[in-house]
RODO-2510 file (C-alpha; in nm, 4 decimals, decimal comma):
residues 150
     n   res          X          Y          Z
     1     m     0,5445    -0,0655     1,7996
     2     s     0,2349     0,1271     1,6952
     3     i     0,2443     0,3090     1,3633
     4     t    -0,0100     0,5013     1,1570
     5     i    -0,1377     0,3360     0,8410
     6     a    -0,3473     0,5139     0,5765
     7     f    -0,6051     0,2938     0,4040
     8     g    -0,8026     0,3582     0,0886
     9     a    -1,0191     0,1610    -0,1501
    10     d    -1,2510     0,2065    -0,4396
    11     h    -1,6008     0,0610    -0,4610
    12     a    -1,4666    -0,2846    -0,5555
    13     g    -1,2274    -0,2971    -0,2617
    14     f    -1,4074    -0,1323     0,0285
    15     a    -1,5167    -0,4564     0,1992
    16     l    -1,1633    -0,5996     0,1983
    17     k    -1,0276    -0,2615     0,3086
    18     d    -1,2631    -0,2652     0,6058
    19     a    -1,1333    -0,6093     0,7103
    20     l    -0,7728    -0,4897     0,6739
    21     v    -0,8473    -0,1785     0,8809
    22     a    -0,9944    -0,3978     1,1555
    23     e    -0,6832    -0,6187     1,1511
    24     a    -0,4476    -0,3196     1,1705
    25     r    -0,6408    -0,1862     1,4687
    26     a    -0,6350    -0,5306     1,6334
    27     l    -0,2561    -0,5248     1,5928
    28     g    -0,2498    -0,1951     1,7849
    29     h    -0,1870     0,0434     1,4972
    30     a    -0,3470     0,3817     1,4370
    31     v    -0,5561     0,3936     1,1212
    32     e    -0,6566     0,6657     0,8787
    33     d    -0,9495     0,5347     0,6727
    34     l    -0,9636     0,7580     0,3671
    35     g    -1,2572     0,5813     0,2036
    36     t    -1,4485     0,4775     0,0192
    37     n    -1,7005     0,3101     0,2414
    38     g    -1,9677     0,1777     0,0093
    39     p    -2,0447     0,0308    -0,3322
    40     e    -2,1046     0,3642    -0,5063
    41     s    -1,8590     0,4133    -0,7909
    42     v    -1,5530     0,6289    -0,7168
    43     d    -1,2358     0,7033    -0,9113
    44     y    -0,9442     0,5021    -0,7702
    45     p    -0,6766     0,7643    -0,8605
    46     d    -0,8432     1,0076    -0,6203
    47     i    -0,8323     0,7571    -0,3350
    48     a    -0,4703     0,6629    -0,4132
    49     a    -0,3751     1,0320    -0,4113
    50     r    -0,5199     1,0778    -0,0609
    51     v    -0,3328     0,7796     0,0791
    52     c    -0,0069     0,8702    -0,0948
    53     a    -0,0259     1,2281     0,0339
    54     e    -0,0448     1,0974     0,3915
    55     v     0,2538     0,8658     0,3409
    56     a     0,4640     1,1226     0,1535
    57     a     0,4007     1,3850     0,4234
    58     g     0,4981     1,1422     0,6990
    59     r     0,1568     1,1477     0,8633
    60     a     0,1303     0,7737     0,7915
    61     r     0,4209     0,5292     0,7906
    62     f     0,2517     0,3018     0,5366
    63     g    -0,0407     0,3052     0,2998
    64     v    -0,2705     0,0240     0,1936
    65     l    -0,4786     0,0474    -0,1236
    66     v    -0,7456    -0,1919    -0,2465
    67     c    -0,9353    -0,2042    -0,5740
    68     g    -1,0733    -0,4897    -0,7801
    69     t    -0,7378    -0,6109    -0,9105
    70     g    -0,4938    -0,3830    -0,7293
    71     i    -0,3460    -0,2868    -1,0648
    72     g    -0,5124     0,0527    -1,1000
    73     m    -0,4309     0,1516    -0,7439
    74     s    -0,0663     0,0495    -0,7801
    75     i    -0,0269     0,2439    -1,1048
    76     a    -0,1939     0,5504    -0,9545
    77     a     0,0151     0,5335    -0,6373
    78     n     0,3469     0,4984    -0,8160
    79     r     0,2911     0,8267    -0,9981
    80     h     0,3543     1,0076    -0,6687
    81     p     0,7093     1,1002    -0,5639
    82     a     0,8396     0,9206    -0,2555
    83     i     0,5946     0,6338    -0,3025
    84     r     0,7003     0,2785    -0,3698
    85     c     0,3785     0,0832    -0,4077
    86     a     0,3780    -0,2899    -0,4665
    87     l     0,0881    -0,5021    -0,5829
    88     v     0,1053    -0,8317    -0,3965
    89     h    -0,1127    -1,1400    -0,3754
    90     d     0,0334    -1,3168    -0,0732
    91     a     0,2646    -1,2934     0,2256
    92     t     0,5730    -1,3876     0,0238
    93     g     0,5287    -1,0906    -0,2077
    94     a     0,4633    -0,8646     0,0905
    95     r     0,7783    -0,9816     0,2677
    96     l     1,0002    -0,9442    -0,0359
    97     t     0,8736    -0,6002    -0,1343
    98     r     0,9433    -0,4661     0,2136
    99     a     1,2791    -0,6422     0,2505
   100     h     1,4125    -0,5669    -0,0974
   101     n     1,2186    -0,2638    -0,2262
   102     d     1,1390    -0,0743     0,0942
   103     a     0,7816    -0,0437    -0,0327
   104     n     0,5751     0,2016     0,1678
   105     v     0,2373     0,1324     0,0081
   106     l     0,0746    -0,2083    -0,0291
   107     a    -0,1803    -0,2690    -0,3063
   108     l    -0,4212    -0,5611    -0,3049
   109     g    -0,6889    -0,6826    -0,5439
   110     a    -1,0166    -0,7676    -0,3742
   111     r    -1,1317    -0,9780    -0,6712
   112     l    -0,8039    -1,1702    -0,6921
   113     t    -0,6863    -1,2167    -0,3326
   114     g    -0,8924    -1,3916    -0,0661
   115     l    -0,9453    -1,2551     0,2812
   116     e    -0,6940    -1,4762     0,4641
   117     p    -0,4111    -1,4265     0,2111
   118     a    -0,4773    -1,0495     0,2209
   119     l    -0,4653    -1,0434     0,6022
   120     d    -0,1435    -1,2493     0,5957
   121     a     0,0041    -1,0100     0,3398
   122     l    -0,0836    -0,7092     0,5566
   123     r     0,0644    -0,8619     0,8736
   124     t     0,3806    -0,9612     0,6873
   125     f     0,4158    -0,6224     0,5171
   126     l     0,3910    -0,4428     0,8507
   127     a     0,6320    -0,6778     1,0294
   128     t     0,9086    -0,6935     0,7685
   129     p     1,1960    -0,4451     0,7862
   130     f     1,3893    -0,3168     0,4872
   131     e     1,7147    -0,5142     0,4587
   132     g     1,9198    -0,2251     0,3208
   133     g     2,2630    -0,3350     0,2049
   134     r     2,2756    -0,4076    -0,1659
   135     h     1,9051    -0,3226    -0,1885
   136     a     1,9584     0,0363    -0,0673
   137     r     2,1576     0,1213    -0,3808
   138     r     1,8758    -0,0076    -0,6002
   139     v     1,6013     0,1653    -0,4038
   140     a     1,7933     0,4936    -0,4333
   141     k     1,7706     0,4554    -0,8110
   142     l     1,3911     0,4558    -0,7814
   143     s     1,3883     0,8222    -0,6797
   144     p     1,2104     1,0544    -0,9224
   145     v     1,3982     1,0951    -1,2486
   146     t     1,4928     1,4572    -1,3176
   147     e     1,6821     1,4118    -1,6438
   148     t     1,5503     1,3069    -1,9813
   149     a     1,7351     1,0664    -2,2060
   150     g     1,8719     1,2149    -2,5255
***
């Protein structure tokens, strides 16, 4: 089944992002490449915001973000309502975050994760369904908090 995936990276992650985009296309998926596409310095929160907007609006089923460590992108992404972004380093993390957390954005660190593990993580993330069941109750608790603790 073909889906749309929004990709974004900062200057440290653009080369890995390009490889992930090529893999997603090879798998038959539609791709939105929201940059960046070179080594010139950019601010990762801006890229994360673009990708998250596409996912939150339903124009993309999933998002994939890449920076040097993946940490900044995952923090930036998780500030957006309706986004559950997980930083993973391998296929096991990708499988579990889809199955248990219904993650809709994948974050990877180009300086910490090699090409083959990143490609495996992407393929696994895209192929793994959310298990629901006991996990659905927990995921529902991840919705934006509207009350403040006293």
